[in-house]
Structures are given as structure tokens and as C-alpha cells.
C-alpha positions as a Markdown table, in Angstrom:
| # | Residue | x | y | z |
|---|---|---|---|---|
| 1 | Unk | 75.6 | 71.7 | 94.3 |
| 2 | Unk | 74.7 | 74.2 | 91.6 |
| 3 | Unk | 76.7 | 77.4 | 91.3 |
| 4 | Unk | 76.7 | 80.4 | 88.9 |
| 5 | Unk | 78.6 | 79.5 | 85.7 |
| 6 | Unk | 81.0 | 82.5 | 86.0 |
| 7 | Unk | 81.9 | 81.4 | 89.6 |
| 8 | Unk | 82.7 | 77.9 | 88.4 |
| 9 | Unk | 84.9 | 79.1 | 85.6 |
| 10 | Unk | 86.8 | 81.4 | 87.9 |
| 11 | Unk | 87.2 | 78.7 | 90.5 |
| 12 | Unk | 88.7 | 76.3 | 88.0 |
| 13 | Unk | 91.4 | 78.9 | 87.2 |
| 14 | Unk | 90.2 | 79.4 | 83.6 |
| 15 | Unk | 89.7 | 83.2 | 83.9 |
| 16 | Unk | 88.5 | 85.9 | 86.2 |
| 17 | Unk | 84.8 | 86.1 | 87.0 |
| 18 | Unk | 84.4 | 89.3 | 84.9 |
| 19 | Unk | 86.1 | 87.6 | 82.0 |
| 20 | Unk | 83.8 | 84.6 | 82.5 |
| 21 | Unk | 80.8 | 86.8 | 82.2 |
| 22 | Unk | 82.1 | 88.2 | 78.9 |
| 23 | Unk | 82.5 | 84.7 | 77.6 |
| 24 | Unk | 79.0 | 83.7 | 78.6 |
| 25 | Unk | 77.5 | 86.8 | 76.9 |
| 26 | Unk | 79.5 | 85.9 | 73.8 |
| 27 | Unk | 77.8 | 82.4 | 73.7 |
| 28 | Unk | 81.1 | 80.6 | 74.2 |
| 29 | Unk | 80.0 | 78.5 | 77.2 |
| 30 | Unk | 77.6 | 75.5 | 77.1 |
| 31 | Unk | 76.1 | 73.3 | 79.8 |
| 32 | Unk | 75.1 | 69.8 | 78.7 |
| 33 | Unk | 75.2 | 71.0 | 75.1 |
| 34 | Unk | 73.0 | 74.1 | 75.5 |
| 35 | Unk | 74.5 | 77.6 | 75.3 |
| 36 | Unk | 74.2 | 79.2 | 78.7 |
| 37 | Unk | 73.3 | 82.7 | 79.6 |
| 38 | Unk | 74.4 | 85.1 | 82.3 |
| 39 | Unk | 72.8 | 84.1 | 85.6 |
| 40 | Unk | 72.5 | 80.4 | 84.7 |
| 41 | Unk | 73.8 | 77.8 | 87.2 |
| 42 | Unk | 75.2 | 74.3 | 87.0 |
| 43 | Unk | 76.6 | 71.5 | 89.1 |
| 44 | Unk | 80.3 | 71.1 | 88.2 |
| 45 | Unk | 80.3 | 67.6 | 89.5 |
| 46 | Unk | 77.4 | 66.3 | 87.3 |
| 47 | Unk | 77.0 | 68.8 | 84.4 |
| 48 | Unk | 79.2 | 68.9 | 81.4 |
| 49 | Unk | 80.5 | 72.5 | 81.0 |
| 50 | Unk | 82.4 | 73.4 | 77.9 |
| 51 | Unk | 84.2 | 76.6 | 76.8 |
| 52 | Unk | 84.6 | 77.0 | 73.0 |
| 53 | Unk | 83.7 | 73.3 | 72.8 |
| 54 | Unk | 86.4 | 72.2 | 75.2 |
| 55 | Unk | 85.3 | 70.4 | 78.4 |
| 56 | Unk | 86.1 | 72.3 | 81.6 |
| 57 | Unk | 89.2 | 70.9 | 83.4 |
| 58 | Unk | 89.2 | 69.8 | 87.0 |
| 59 | Unk | 89.6 | 72.4 | 89.7 |
| 60 | Unk | 93.0 | 74.0 | 90.1 |
| 61 | Unk | 94.4 | 74.2 | 93.7 |
| 62 | Unk | 93.8 | 77.5 | 95.4 |
| 63 | Unk | 96.9 | 79.5 | 95.0 |
| 64 | Unk | 97.9 | 82.8 | 96.7 |
| 65 | Unk | 100.9 | 84.8 | 95.5 |
| 66 | Unk | 102.7 | 88.0 | 96.7 |
| 67 | Unk | 104.6 | 89.7 | 93.9 |
| 68 | Unk | 106.9 | 92.8 | 94.2 |
| 69 | Unk | 105.7 | 94.5 | 91.0 |
| 70 | Unk | 108.4 | 96.6 | 89.3 |
| 71 | Unk | 107.6 | 99.7 | 87.3 |
| 72 | Unk | 106.8 | 99.2 | 83.6 |
| 73 | Unk | 104.3 | 96.3 | 84.1 |
| 74 | Unk | 100.6 | 96.4 | 83.8 |
| 75 | Unk | 98.3 | 94.5 | 86.1 |
| 76 | Unk | 96.2 | 92.7 | 83.5 |
| 77 | Unk | 96.3 | 89.1 | 82.1 |
| 78 | Unk | 96.5 | 90.3 | 78.5 |
| 79 | Unk | 97.3 | 93.8 | 77.3 |
| 80 | Unk | 95.9 | 95.0 | 74.0 |
| 81 | Unk | 98.8 | 97.4 | 73.6 |
| 82 | Unk | 101.4 | 94.7 | 73.9 |
| 83 | Unk | 102.9 | 96.0 | 77.1 |
| 84 | Unk | 104.5 | 93.7 | 79.7 |
| 85 | Unk | 102.1 | 92.2 | 82.2 |
| 86 | Unk | 102.7 | 91.0 | 85.7 |
| 87 | Unk | 101.7 | 87.5 | 84.8 |
| 88 | Unk | 105.0 | 87.3 | 82.8 |
| 89 | Unk | 106.8 | 87.5 | 86.2 |
| 90 | Unk | 104.9 | 84.7 | 88.0 |
| 91 | Unk | 105.3 | 81.0 | 87.0 |
| 92 | Unk | 103.6 | 79.1 | 89.8 |
| 93 | Unk | 102.1 | 76.3 | 87.7 |
| 94 | Unk | 98.5 | 77.7 | 88.1 |
| 95 | Unk | 96.7 | 80.5 | 86.3 |
| 96 | Unk | 96.3 | 83.3 | 88.8 |
| 97 | Unk | 94.9 | 86.8 | 88.4 |
| 98 | Unk | 95.8 | 90.2 | 90.0 |
| 99 | Unk | 93.7 | 91.3 | 92.9 |
| 100 | Unk | 92.9 | 94.9 | 91.9 |
| 101 | Unk | 95.3 | 97.2 | 90.1 |
| 102 | Unk | 98.6 | 98.9 | 90.5 |
| 103 | Unk | 99.3 | 101.3 | 87.6 |
| 104 | Unk | 102.2 | 100.8 | 85.3 |
| 105 | Unk | 104.3 | 103.6 | 86.8 |
| 106 | Unk | 103.8 | 102.2 | 90.3 |
| 107 | Unk | 105.6 | 99.4 | 92.1 |
| 108 | Unk | 105.3 | 97.2 | 95.2 |
| 109 | Unk | 103.0 | 94.7 | 96.7 |
| 110 | Unk | 100.5 | 93.0 | 94.4 |
| 111 | Unk | 98.5 | 90.0 | 95.3 |
| 112 | Unk | 97.5 | 87.3 | 92.7 |
| 113 | Unk | 95.2 | 84.4 | 93.2 |
| 114 | Unk | 92.7 | 82.1 | 91.5 |
| 115 | Unk | 90.4 | 82.4 | 94.5 |
| 116 | Unk | 87.5 | 84.4 | 93.0 |
| 117 | Unk | 85.6 | 84.7 | 96.2 |
| 118 | Unk | 88.5 | 86.1 | 98.1 |
| 119 | Unk | 89.3 | 88.6 | 95.3 |
| 120 | Unk | 85.7 | 89.9 | 95.3 |
| 121 | Unk | 85.8 | 90.3 | 99.1 |
| 122 | Unk | 89.1 | 92.2 | 99.1 |
| 123 | Unk | 87.9 | 94.5 | 96.3 |
| 124 | Unk | 84.5 | 95.2 | 97.7 |
| 125 | Unk | 84.3 | 98.8 | 99.3 |
| 126 | Unk | 82.3 | 97.5 | 102.3 |
| 127 | Unk | 85.3 | 95.5 | 103.6 |
| 128 | Unk | 87.5 | 98.6 | 103.7 |
| 129 | Unk | 90.8 | 96.8 | 103.2 |
| 130 | Unk | 93.5 | 99.2 | 104.1 |
| 131 | Unk | 96.4 | 99.8 | 101.7 |
| 132 | Unk | 99.6 | 101.6 | 102.6 |
| 133 | Unk | 101.9 | 103.3 | 100.1 |
| 134 | Unk | 105.3 | 104.9 | 100.3 |
| 135 | Unk | 105.1 | 108.0 | 98.2 |
| 136 | Unk | 107.7 | 110.5 | 97.1 |
| 137 | Unk | 106.4 | 114.0 | 96.3 |
| 138 | Unk | 107.6 | 117.2 | 94.6 |
| 139 | Unk | 106.4 | 120.8 | 95.2 |
| 140 | Unk | 105.5 | 119.7 | 98.8 |
| 141 | Unk | 105.2 | 121.8 | 102.0 |
| 142 | Unk | 103.5 | 121.3 | 105.3 |
| 143 | Unk | 100.3 | 123.0 | 104.3 |
| 144 | Unk | 99.9 | 120.9 | 101.2 |
| 145 | Unk | 100.6 | 117.7 | 103.2 |
| 146 | Unk | 98.0 | 118.7 | 105.8 |
| 147 | Unk | 95.5 | 119.2 | 102.9 |
| 148 | Unk | 96.3 | 115.7 | 101.7 |
| 149 | Unk | 94.9 | 114.3 | 104.9 |
| 150 | Unk | 91.5 | 116.1 | 104.5 |
| 151 | Unk | 88.5 | 114.6 | 102.8 |
| 152 | Unk | 89.1 | 115.2 | 99.1 |
| 153 | Unk | 86.8 | 114.8 | 96.0 |
| 154 | Unk | 88.5 | 113.1 | 93.1 |
| 155 | Unk | 86.6 | 112.4 | 89.8 |
| 156 | Unk | 83.4 | 113.4 | 91.5 |
| 157 | Unk | 83.9 | 110.8 | 94.3 |
| 158 | Unk | 84.2 | 111.9 | 97.9 |
| 159 | Unk | 87.2 | 110.1 | 99.5 |
| 160 | Unk | 87.6 | 109.2 | 103.1 |
| 161 | Unk | 90.5 | 111.0 | 104.8 |
| 162 | Unk | 93.8 | 109.4 | 104.3 |
| 163 | Unk | 96.2 | 108.6 | 107.1 |
| 164 | Unk | 99.6 | 110.2 | 106.5 |
| 165 | Unk | 103.0 | 109.7 | 108.2 |
| 166 | Unk | 105.7 | 112.1 | 107.2 |
| 167 | Unk | 109.1 | 110.5 | 106.7 |
| 168 | Unk | 111.0 | 113.6 | 105.6 |
| 169 | Unk | 110.5 | 117.0 | 104.1 |
| 170 | Unk | 113.2 | 119.2 | 102.6 |
| 171 | Unk | 113.6 | 121.7 | 99.7 |
| 172 | Unk | 110.1 | 121.1 | 98.4 |
| 173 | Unk | 110.4 | 117.3 | 98.3 |
| 174 | Unk | 108.9 | 114.9 | 100.7 |
| 175 | Unk | 108.5 | 111.2 | 101.4 |
| 176 | Unk | 105.4 | 110.0 | 103.2 |
| 177 | Unk | 103.4 | 106.9 | 104.1 |
| 178 | Unk | 99.8 | 107.1 | 103.0 |
| 179 | Unk | 97.1 | 104.7 | 104.0 |
| 180 | Unk | 93.8 | 104.6 | 102.1 |
| 181 | Unk | 90.8 | 102.2 | 101.8 |
| 182 | Unk | 89.1 | 102.9 | 98.5 |
| 183 | Unk | 91.9 | 102.1 | 96.1 |
| 184 | Unk | 90.3 | 104.0 | 93.1 |
| 185 | Unk | 92.1 | 104.4 | 89.8 |
| 186 | Unk | 95.4 | 106.4 | 90.3 |
| 187 | Unk | 93.9 | 107.7 | 93.5 |
| 188 | Unk | 97.0 | 108.8 | 95.4 |
| 189 | Unk | 98.4 | 110.5 | 92.3 |
| 190 | Unk | 95.1 | 112.4 | 91.8 |
| 191 | Unk | 95.0 | 113.3 | 95.5 |
| 192 | Unk | 98.5 | 114.8 | 95.4 |
| 193 | Unk | 97.6 | 116.8 | 92.2 |
| 194 | Unk | 94.5 | 118.1 | 93.9 |
| 195 | Unk | 96.8 | 119.4 | 96.7 |
| 196 | Unk | 99.3 | 121.0 | 94.3 |
| 197 | Unk | 101.9 | 118.3 | 94.5 |
| 198 | Unk | 103.3 | 115.7 | 92.0 |
| 199 | Unk | 104.1 | 112.1 | 92.8 |
| 200 | Unk | 107.6 | 111.1 | 91.5 |
| 201 | Unk | 107.5 | 107.5 | 92.9 |
| 202 | Unk | 104.9 | 105.3 | 94.5 |
| 203 | Unk | 105.3 | 101.9 | 96.1 |
| 204 | Unk | 102.6 | 99.9 | 97.8 |
| 205 | Unk | 104.1 | 98.3 | 101.0 |
| 206 | Unk | 101.1 | 96.6 | 102.6 |
| 207 | Unk | 97.5 | 95.5 | 101.9 |
| 208 | Unk | 95.4 | 94.4 | 104.9 |
| 209 | Unk | 97.6 | 92.1 | 107.0 |
| 210 | Unk | 100.1 | 91.4 | 104.2 |
| 211 | Unk | 103.4 | 93.3 | 104.0 |
| 212 | Unk | 105.9 | 93.5 | 101.2 |
| 213 | Unk | 108.8 | 93.0 | 103.5 |
| 214 | Unk | 112.2 | 92.5 | 101.9 |
| 215 | Unk | 110.9 | 90.8 | 98.7 |
| 216 | Unk | 113.1 | 91.9 | 95.8 |
| 217 | Unk | 111.6 | 93.7 | 92.8 |
| 218 | Unk | 110.2 | 91.2 | 90.2 |
| 219 | Unk | 110.3 | 88.4 | 92.8 |
| 220 | Unk | 107.3 | 86.5 | 94.1 |
| 221 | Unk | 106.5 | 84.1 | 96.8 |
| 222 | Unk | 103.5 | 82.0 | 98.0 |
| 223 | Unk | 101.6 | 83.3 | 101.0 |
| 224 | Unk | 101.9 | 81.3 | 104.2 |
| 225 | Unk | 99.0 | 79.5 | 105.6 |
| 226 | Unk | 98.8 | 82.1 | 108.4 |
| 227 | Unk | 98.8 | 85.0 | 105.9 |
| 228 | Unk | 96.0 | 83.3 | 103.9 |
| 229 | Unk | 93.9 | 82.9 | 107.1 |
| 230 | Unk | 94.5 | 86.5 | 108.2 |
| 231 | Unk | 93.6 | 87.7 | 104.7 |
| 232 | Unk | 90.3 | 85.7 | 104.7 |
| 233 | Unk | 89.3 | 87.3 | 108.0 |
């Protein structure tokens, strides 16, 4: 059965679908000896697909990883600035890719997989996958915390109201749980700044049905079959 070339490359664990599109645009991918173009399709069972002249390897097993990302790591496969990447922490025998981003100064739950279809579904705004963060704040008070739950505009984008649970508030510092759906770049930090507060620490503790639990910083584990099924729902 024919599929888009970028989908095939991602399914084989070679790269992310976005990276596959870049490789196709650069003329690095051929099908039966002919350079392919973005939008082309092929049958991975019958067509010969090569990348930089090397035939595409067989399909890698679908792999689903939960990592407790520490601070100081970037969520990219390769960083042009030479910073440490989360892939240095995961040695599962299969090339996997981060599902979305968690900025370098943040920590907590990060999913990695070679399932391109699931990644696209989790990241698409229409699916409204909830993400909960434990957030430590400075310059906080009850009025500012109430404002944090109101619809805010960040970088010209109107955000949905966040759900907030106060853990403690004392002497201008607070710890809260914040649940959002959009997951835009540094969203919670920007939301706090818009309300006159500063984030001192941020840890993601759940994404959809998956929870960080007691997994130690820098450690990873494979998702259970039940977790994978719940995630695909």
C-alpha cells in the first residue's frame, strides 16, 4: 500500500516526519532511482527507497518511552549549539523522538516515540491533550493567582483558561498545579510574567493519561501496554 514518503521514513525510525520533509526537499531521497518530491508516495514493500544512496532499513518496532527530563537538557535530536539533548539519556535500542518540547530550564515528564502518527495526534490542538505542571512562583499573591486562571493573550494568541490548584502561598512565593491544553512555547512562564509573577521552577507531572509518578530524574522506562492504549484513545 502506498504512503507518503515522509510518513514511511518516520515509521522506520529514521527521523521525525518534519525532518523527513526537509530531506525530501533537499533531494536526498529517491524512489526506484528517481529523486522524490514532497507529496510523493511509495509502497515500502515493493519500491526501493534510499536516503543519501543507502536503502531504507526494515521497520523498527514501535517504541514508547517515558523520561523524567532533568534541567539542562534540550528536547531535540541534535542541537546546533552543542548542548546536551534528551536523547543522550535514552538508550532503548531504537531511534525515538521527543513528543513536543520541554524547555531546557524545565524538568519532568517527556514522552519519546518512533510512532509518527501518535506524535502528530498528541500535538494537534484539536485533540486538546491536557498537560499538568507543578510550578513554583515568586512575587505571587492571591489576586495574581486568580488572574492566572483567566483567559490570557500570549504572543498574540488567545489562550484557554488554565486550571489552577494552589498547594501553598507564603511570603510572596507559591507552589501551584497548572493544567493547560495548548502547550505553546514557554507558555506557563509567559503566562506568569503576564500576571506579574516569575517562575523559579517548573516540572511537568502528567500528559493526558500518563503520569510521571516516582520515576527518578534522568531515568526512563517503557510505557505499559495499558498506557499505550490509553494514550492512543
